C-alpha positions in Angstrom: 27.3 -16.8 10.3 29.4 -19.5 11.9 29.1 -17.8 15.2 25.4 -18.7 15.7 23.8 -22.1 15.4 20.7 -22.6 13.2 18.3 -23.3 16.1 19.3 -20.2 18.0 19.0 -18.2 14.8 15.5 -19.5 14.2 14.5 -18.7 17.8 15.9 -15.2 17.7 14.3 -14.5 14.3 10.9 -15.5 15.8 11.5 -13.4 18.9 12.4 -10.3 16.9 9.4 -10.8 14.6 7.3 -11.0 17.6 8.6 -7.7 18.9 7.6 -6.0 15.7 4.2 -7.8 15.7 3.5 -6.7 19.2 4.4 -3.1 18.3 1.9 -3.4 15.4 -0.8 -4.7 17.8 -0.1 -1.9 20.3 -0.7 0.8 17.8 -3.8 -0.9 16.3 -5.4 -1.0 19.7 -4.4 2.6 20.7 -5.0 4.5 17.4 -7.9 6.9 17.1 -8.5 6.8 13.4 -10.1 3.8 11.6 -7.4 3.7 8.9 -4.9 2.5 11.5 -7.2 0.9 14.1 -9.4 -1.0 11.7 -7.5 -1.0 8.3 -4.1 -1.5 9.9 -2.4 1.0 7.6 0.8 1.1 9.7 4.0 -0.8 10.3 6.8 -1.4 12.8 10.3 -2.9 12.5 13.9 -3.1 13.5 16.5 -1.4 11.3 20.3 -1.5 11.0 22.2 1.0 13.1 24.7 1.8 10.3 22.8 1.4 7.0 19.1 1.7 8.0 18.4 -1.5 6.2 15.3 -3.5 7.2 16.2 -6.3 9.6 12.8 -7.4 10.8 9.3 -6.2 10.2 5.9 -7.2 11.7 3.7 -9.5 9.8 0.6 -7.3 10.3 2.1 -4.1 8.9 1.9 -3.0 5.3 4.4 -4.7 3.0 5.1 -1.4 1.1 6.6 -0.1 4.3 9.3 -2.8 4.4 11.4 -0.9 1.9 10.4 2.7 2.4 11.0 2.6 6.2 14.6 1.8 5.6 14.9 5.0 3.6 13.2 6.8 6.5 15.7 5.4 8.9 18.6 6.3 6.6 17.3 9.9 6.5 17.4 10.0 10.3 20.9 8.5 10.3 22.1 11.3 8.0 20.3 13.9 10.0 21.8 12.7 13.3 25.3 12.6 11.7 24.9 16.1 10.5 23.7 17.4 13.9 26.2 15.2 15.9 23.9 14.8 18.9 22.2 11.4 18.7 21.4 10.2 22.3 19.4 7.5 24.1 15.7 8.5 24.3 15.8 10.7 21.1 12.8 10.2 18.8 12.6 11.7 15.3 9.4 12.4 13.5 8.7 13.4 9.8 6.4 12.8 6.9 8.4 14.1 3.9 7.6 11.5 1.2 10.6 12.4 -1.1 13.1 11.1 1.4 10.9 8.7 3.4 8.7 7.3 0.6 4.9 6.8 0.2 3.0 10.1 0.9 2.6 12.8 3.4 -0.3 11.1 5.3 2.2 8.5 6.6 3.8 9.9 9.7 7.1 8.2 10.6 8.7 8.0 14.0 12.3 6.7 14.3 14.0 5.9 17.7 17.6 4.8 18.2 17.9 1.8 20.5 21.0 1.9 22.8 22.6 -0.9 24.7 25.2 -0.2 27.3 25.7 3.3 25.9 26.2 2.0 22.3 23.8 2.3 19.4 22.5 -1.2 18.7 19.7 -0.6 16.1 16.8 1.6 15.2 13.1 1.0 16.0 10.6 2.7 13.7 6.8 3.2 13.5 4.8 4.5 10.6 1.0 5.1 10.5 -1.4 6.8 8.2 -2.8 9.8 9.9 -6.4 10.8 9.1 -5.6 14.4 8.1 -2.4 16.4 7.9 -3.6 19.7 6.4 -3.5 20.5 2.7 -6.3 21.5 0.3 -8.4 18.3 0.6 -9.6 16.7 3.8 -7.9 13.3 4.1 -5.0 14.6 1.8 -5.8 12.6 -1.4 -5.9 15.7 -3.6 -6.3 14.6 -7.2 -5.6 18.1 -8.6 -2.4 18.9 -6.6 0.5 20.2 -8.6 3.0 20.4 -5.6 3.3 18.8 -2.2 2.1 22.0 -0.4 -1.4 21.5 -1.9 -1.4 18.0 -0.5 -0.5 18.3 3.1 1.7 19.9 5.8 5.4 18.9 5.1 7.5 18.0 8.1 11.2 17.2 7.6 13.1 15.0 10.1 13.0 16.8 13.5 13.5 15.6 17.1 10.1 15.0 18.7 12.0 13.9 21.9 15.4 14.6 23.3 16.8 12.1 25.9 13.2 11.0 26.6 11.7 14.5 27.0 9.0 15.2 24.4 9.2 18.7 22.7 5.7 20.1 23.1 6.5 22.8 20.5 6.6 20.1 17.8 3.3 18.6 18.9 1.7 22.1 18.9 2.9 22.6 15.3 1.5 19.2 14.3 -1.9 19.7 15.9 -2.2 23.2 14.4 -1.9 21.7 10.9 -4.7 19.1 11.0 -8.4 19.4 10.7 -8.7 16.5 13.3 -6.2 17.3 16.2 -7.8 14.8 18.6 -7.3 12.0 16.1 -3.7 13.1 15.4 -2.9 13.2 19.1 -4.3 9.8 19.7 -2.4 8.3 16.8 0.8 10.0 17.9 0.4 8.6 21.4 -0.2 5.2 20.0 3.0 5.3 18.0 5.0 6.5 21.0 3.6 3.7 23.0 4.6 1.2 20.4 8.2 2.4 20.4 8.3 2.3 24.2 7.1 -1.3 24.1 9.8 -2.1 21.4 12.5 -0.8 23.7 11.3 -2.9 26.6 11.1 -6.0 24.5 14.6 -5.4 23.1 15.9 -5.0 26.6 14.4 -8.3 27.6 15.8 -10.0 24.5 19.3 -8.7 25.0 19.2 -9.4 28.7 18.5 -13.1 27.9 20.8 -13.7 24.9 23.4 -10.9 25.0 24.1 -8.2 22.5 26.8 -10.2 20.6 24.5 -13.2 20.0 21.6 -11.0 18.8 23.9 -9.0 16.5 25.2 -12.2 15.0 21.6 -13.3 14.4 20.8 -10.1 12.6 23.8 -10.3 10.4 23.0 -14.0 9.6 19.4 -13.2 8.7 20.7 -10.7 6.1 23.0 -13.3 4.6 20.3 -15.9 4.6 17.8 -13.6 2.8 20.4 -12.9 0.1 21.1 -16.6 -0.4 17.4 -17.5 -0.6 16.8 -14.8 -3.2 19.8 -16.1 -5.3 18.5 -19.7 -5.1 15.0 -18.6 -6.2 16.5 -16.8 -9.2 18.6 -19.7 -10.3 15.4 -21.8 -10.6 14.1 -19.4 -13.3 15.0 -19.3 -17.0 17.5 -16.7 -18.1 16.1 -14.0 -20.5 14.6 -10.6 -21.0 10.9 -9.9 -21.0 8.9 -6.6 -21.2 5.5 -5.4 -20.0 3.7 -2.1 -19.9 0.5 -0.7 -18.6 -1.0 2.8 -18.2 -2.5 5.2 -15.6 -5.7 6.9 -16.7 -4.2 10.4 -16.2 -2.4 12.5 -13.7 -5.5 14.4 -12.4 -4.5 17.6 -14.2 -4.2 16.6 -17.9 -6.3 13.8 -19.4 -3.4 12.0 -20.9 -2.4 8.4 -20.1 0.9 7.8 -18.4 3.0 4.7 -19.2 4.6 2.3 -16.8 7.1 0.1 -18.6 9.4 -2.5 -17.2 12.0 -4.8 -18.7 12.7 -7.9 -16.6 16.2 -9.5 -17.1 17.3 -12.7 -15.3 20.8 -14.0 -15.6 21.8 -16.8 -13.2 21.4 -15.6 -9.6 21.0 -11.9 -10.6 17.9 -9.9 -11.7 17.3 -6.4 -13.2 14.0 -4.5 -13.1 14.4 -1.7 -15.6 11.7 1.0 -15.6 13.5 3.3 -18.1 10.6 3.2 -20.6 8.1 4.8 -18.2 6.7 8.3 -18.5 8.6 11.3 -17.2 7.6 13.2 -14.0 4.1 14.6 -14.5 2.3 17.7 -13.2 -0.2 15.8 -11.0 0.0 13.7 -7.9 0.6 10.2 -9.4 4.4 10.7 -9.2 6.3 8.6 -6.7 9.7 9.2 -5.1 12.6 6.8 -5.7 12.3 5.2 -2.2 8.7 4.2 -3.0 9.7 2.7 -6.3 12.4 0.5 -4.8 10.0 -0.6 -2.0 7.4 -1.4 -4.5 9.8 -3.6 -6.4 10.4 -5.5 -3.2 6.7 -6.0 -2.6 6.2 -7.3 -6.1 9.1 -9.7 -5.7 7.8 -10.8 -2.3 4.5 -11.8 -4.1 6.4 -13.8 -6.7 8.6 -15.5 -4.1 6.3 -15.6 -1.0 8.7 -17.6 1.2 11.3 -14.9 1.3 11.7 -13.0 4.6 11.1 -9.3 5.3 14.8 -8.4 5.2 16.9 -6.0 3.1 19.1 -8.9 2.0 16.4 -10.0 -0.4 17.2 -7.0 -2.7 21.0 -7.4 -2.8 20.9 -9.7 -6.0 18.4 -7.3 -7.6 19.1 -4.1 -9.5 16.2 -1.5 -9.9 16.9 1.0 -12.7 14.9 4.2 -12.8 15.9 7.4 -14.8 16.2 10.6 -12.9 13.4 12.3 -14.9 10.9 9.5 -14.4 7.5 9.8 -12.7 9.0 6.9 -10.6 11.8 9.1 -9.2 10.0 12.4 -8.6 11.9 15.3 -7.1 10.7 17.7 -4.4 8.3 19.5 -4.5 6.5 17.3 -7.1 3.2 15.9 -5.7 3.1 12.3 -4.6 -0.2 12.0 -2.8 -1.6 9.4 -5.1 1.3 7.0 -4.8 -1.0 4.1 -4.1 -2.3 4.1 -7.7 1.1 4.2 -9.3 2.6 1.4 -7.2 -0.4 -0.8 -7.9 0.3 -0.3 -11.6 4.0 -1.1 -11.0 3.0 -4.4 -9.4 0.7 -5.2 -12.3 3.6 -4.6 -14.7 6.0 -6.8 -12.7 3.4 -9.6 -12.7 2.7 -9.3 -16.4 6.4 -9.5 -17.1 6.8 -12.5 -14.9 3.8 -14.1 -16.6 6.0 -14.4 -19.7 9.0 -15.8 -17.7 7.3 -18.0 -15.1 3.5 -18.0 -15.5 3.1 -20.5 -12.7 4.4 -18.0 -10.1 2.1 -15.1 -10.6 -1.5 -14.1 -10.7 -3.3 -12.0 -13.3 -3.7 -8.3 -12.5 -5.8 -7.3 -9.5 -8.3 -4.5 -9.5 -5.4 -1.9 -9.4 -6.9 1.1 -7.5 -7.7 1.8 -3.8 -10.3 4.3 -4.8 -9.3 6.7 -2.1 -12.5 8.5 -1.2 -13.0 11.4 1.2 -16.4 12.7 2.2 -16.1 15.7 4.5 -18.2 18.5 6.0 -19.3 20.1 9.3 -21.8 18.8 11.8 -24.7 20.9 13.1 -22.5 21.9 16.1 -19.8 23.2 13.7 -17.4 20.4 14.3 -15.6 19.2 11.2 -15.8 15.5 10.1 -13.7 13.7 7.5 -14.6 10.2 6.3 -11.6 8.8 4.5 -11.5 5.3 3.3 -10.3 3.0 0.6 -12.2 0.2 -1.1 -11.7 -3.3 -2.5 -12.0 -5.2 -5.8 -11.2 -8.4 -7.5 -7.9 -10.2 -7.6 -6.4 -12.0 -10.5 -6.9 -15.7 -11.3 -3.9 -18.0 -11.0 -2.7 -21.4 -12.1 -4.4 -22.9 -9.0 -7.7 -21.0 -8.6 -10.1 -18.2 -9.4 -9.2 -14.8 -8.1 -10.3 -13.6 -4.7 -13.6 -11.7 -4.7 -13.6 -8.2 -3.1 -10.1 -8.4 -1.8 -7.6 -5.8 -0.4 -5.0 -4.2 -2.5 -1.9 -6.3 -3.2 0.4 -3.5 -1.9 -0.7 -4.2 1.6 -2.4 -6.3 4.2 -4.6 -3.4 5.1 -8.2 -4.4 5.5 -11.2 -2.4 4.2 -12.7 -0.6 7.1 -16.0 -2.2 8.1 -19.2 -0.5 7.0 -20.5 -0.5 10.6 -17.5 1.4 11.8 -17.7 4.0 9.1 -21.5 4.5 9.6 -21.0 4.8 13.4 -18.2 7.3 13.1 -19.6 9.6 10.3 -22.9 10.9 9.1 -23.2 8.5 6.2 -25.2 5.4 5.3 -24.3 2.6 2.9 -27.2 2.0 0.5 -25.2 -0.8 -1.0 -22.1 -2.9 -0.2 -22.2 -5.9 -2.6 -20.3 -7.9 -5.1 -20.4 -6.6 -8.7 -21.7 -9.3 -11.1 -19.9 -9.8 -14.4 -16.9 -7.8 -13.4 -14.4 -10.7 -13.3 -12.0 -11.4 -16.1 -12.9 -14.5 -18.1 -10.5 -17.4 -18.0 -9.8 -21.0 -17.2 -9.6 -19.5 -13.7 -11.6 -16.3 -13.7 -10.6 -13.2 -11.9 -12.3 -12.2 -8.6 -15.3 -9.9 -8.6 -15.2 -6.2 -7.8 -17.7 -4.5 -5.5 -20.5 -1.9 -5.6 -20.6 0.7 -2.9 -23.2 3.4 -2.7 -22.8 5.9 0.2 -25.4 8.5 1.1 -24.8 11.7 3.1 -27.0 12.0 6.2 -25.7 15.3 7.6 -28.2 18.1 7.1 -25.4 20.5 6.2 -24.4 18.3 3.3 -20.8 17.4 2.4 -18.1 17.5 -0.2 -16.6 14.4 -1.8 -13.1 13.8 -3.3 -12.1 10.7 -5.3 -8.6 9.6 -6.2 -8.9 6.4 -8.3 -7.6 4.6 -11.3 -8.5 1.8 -13.8 -11.3 4.0 -15.3 -9.8 3.6 -18.8 -7.4 0.7 -18.6 -8.7 -2.6 -17.4 -6.9 -5.1 -15.1 -5.1 -7.5 -17.5 -5.6 -11.2 -17.8 -2.6 -13.4 -18.4 -1.8 -16.7 -20.2 -4.8 -16.0 -22.6 -7.1 -14.9 -19.7 -9.2 -11.8 -20.4 -9.3 -8.4 -18.7 -11.5 -7.6 -15.7 -14.1 -4.8 -15.7 -13.0 -1.2 -15.4 -13.6 1.2 -12.5 -16.8 3.3 -12.6 -17.5 6.2 -10.3 -20.7 8.3 -10.3 -22.3 10.8 -8.0 -25.8 12.0 -7.4 -27.0 15.6 -8.2 -30.3 17.3 -8.4 -30.6 16.5 -12.1 -29.4 12.9 -11.9 -26.2 10.8 -11.7 -23.0 12.3 -13.1 -19.5 11.0 -14.0 -16.2 12.9 -13.5 -14.6 14.4 -16.6 -11.3 12.7 -15.7 -13.2 9.4 -15.1 -11.4 8.3 -11.9 -10.5 11.5 -10.2 -12.5 14.5 -9.0 -12.5 17.0 -6.1 -15.1 19.3 -4.6 -18.3 17.3 -5.4 -21.1 19.1 -3.6 -23.6 16.7 -2.0 -26.8 17.6 -0.3 -28.3 15.5 2.5 -29.8 12.4 0.9 -27.4 12.4 -2.1 -24.9 9.7 -2.7 -21.7 8.6 -4.4 -21.4 5.2 -6.1 -18.3 3.1 -6.7 -18.2 0.1 -9.0 -14.8 -1.3 -8.5 -12.8 -3.4 -11.1 -12.7 -7.2 -11.2 -9.4 -9.1 -11.5 -8.0 -10.4 -14.7 -8.5 -14.0 -15.8 -5.8 -16.7 -16.0 -5.7 -19.2 -18.9 -8.0 -19.6 -21.9 -11.8 -19.6 -21.3 -12.2 -22.8 -23.3 -10.4 -24.6 -20.4 -12.9 -23.6 -17.7 -14.9 -26.5 -16.3 -18.7 -26.2 -17.2 -19.5 -27.1 -13.6 -17.6 -24.0 -12.4 -19.4 -21.8 -14.9 -22.8 -23.2 -13.8 -21.9 -22.6 -10.1 -21.0 -18.9 -10.9 -24.3 -18.4 -12.7 -26.3 -20.1 -9.9 -24.6 -17.8 -7.3 -25.3 -14.6 -9.3 -21.6 -13.9 -9.9 -21.9 -14.3 -13.7 -25.1 -13.6 -15.7 -26.3 -16.3 -18.1 -25.8 -14.0 -21.0 -22.1 -13.3 -20.1 -21.6 -17.0 -19.5 -22.9 -17.9 -22.9 -20.8 -15.1 -24.6 -17.6 -15.9 -22.8 -17.7 -19.7 -22.4 -20.3 -21.0 -24.8 -23.4 -22.9 -23.7 -22.0 -26.2 -22.5 -22.6 -25.1 -18.9 -26.3 -25.2 -19.5 -26.2 -29.0 -19.8 -24.8 -29.2 -16.3 -27.7 -27.2 -15.0 -30.2 -29.4 -16.8 
């Protein structure tokens, strides 16, 4: 660290972050599918040449990818070492979630970056492809019992050798998707982002030299570790536990426990998930890389000033037993990883609420409600509308929760209604806030939303839902109350129906003119309801966010005097 001055370090950190940001923007502009182009479900970064650790990640990419992409790069490092033929211009591609984290929809490209014939670092790109085979269009199969029912599984293989793309690999990829044009467009976008990263790294090293940039990367890791230790020393020592539950695994209607013990001692911290349920039959399992990455995302929420660098995790130990649903082994299904990591974040927040309540918010809505509606157009062409949906965030010591926000695992935005309606034969009958869904508190939770989506295609369609929070509400903290639970219904000839497993269902047949309806959860409240200002209650009632009856029941009638 003595080899580089603070000003140069700051400049180089900004330059490298800009490289990752520009790679993000390149893919967002080039991608064919709305989940990347509009929702920004992708990420890019720079990774260590020897360990694969995250050095820098773009600010627009998903936070969950900060940790898991380091595992992806490590897998490539191991593959290259075994093969013994890593060269400039090579590009690896794979989607195997058990070694690279998250789920099979996330396609990872890893490219070694060479300088003067020597490996300097790795550049990596990950993006959520619209469809990669499997039993369910869009790949969120709530009834999967192994990965092969979820999607096509690709281990780390060379897509390019010395800059020459292997068309055979592309042919295999395009043969294993319902939407080959979309997949090809997304692949080209990721390749373009990696090419840009190489050019920008060349420019940076031309200007500053490899030794100076290497020193900066090393210093950033040390600084991240020091910052994390300083944050921990500001917290009280102790041990606190929290738990929450998943509705079911999509196969058996039995709740699954997520338990965590938080231990802080000086400048060290332990997150112990040993009390969680064992590996299950259905697709809410997650692989160990995903668990470690989720721990990082939760910590980043609690300590928002920390950088996106692997050094943050050095003072933190994450304990997960081998037989846990948080350390699932191949070929266990992992397609619903989003639901499980959201519950993990909720548990981390709930534990921190006991140790440092001023640093966390109450539980957010806790489900992305992954919805696929798919069918064939009149010309025989298949279509797949896959999207995720928002809900309320938890209240905090400073304010009410955000209404209709995005999931706290990511910065991904909810695809706009206009984009979805333009791309697919559907119409939104409703896209609105859900009144009375917020958890009551001194600072209430944010409101969930109501979405009602009608099928317009004359051939009809099938719908598939992978959600959560249908039986266990988002929790309030510091005496705040829980938010409303998730509600999913679908229209049939004899009226509206609900799934037997509440939040998960596949193969829902919809005729033209029939619809599905999502009523997403609100966030938990923060603080006792008696401390909420009557003026704020009256404002919520006047805006239609809270009904007069709920306001009376939750807060008393003092707010009515403000109205009068």
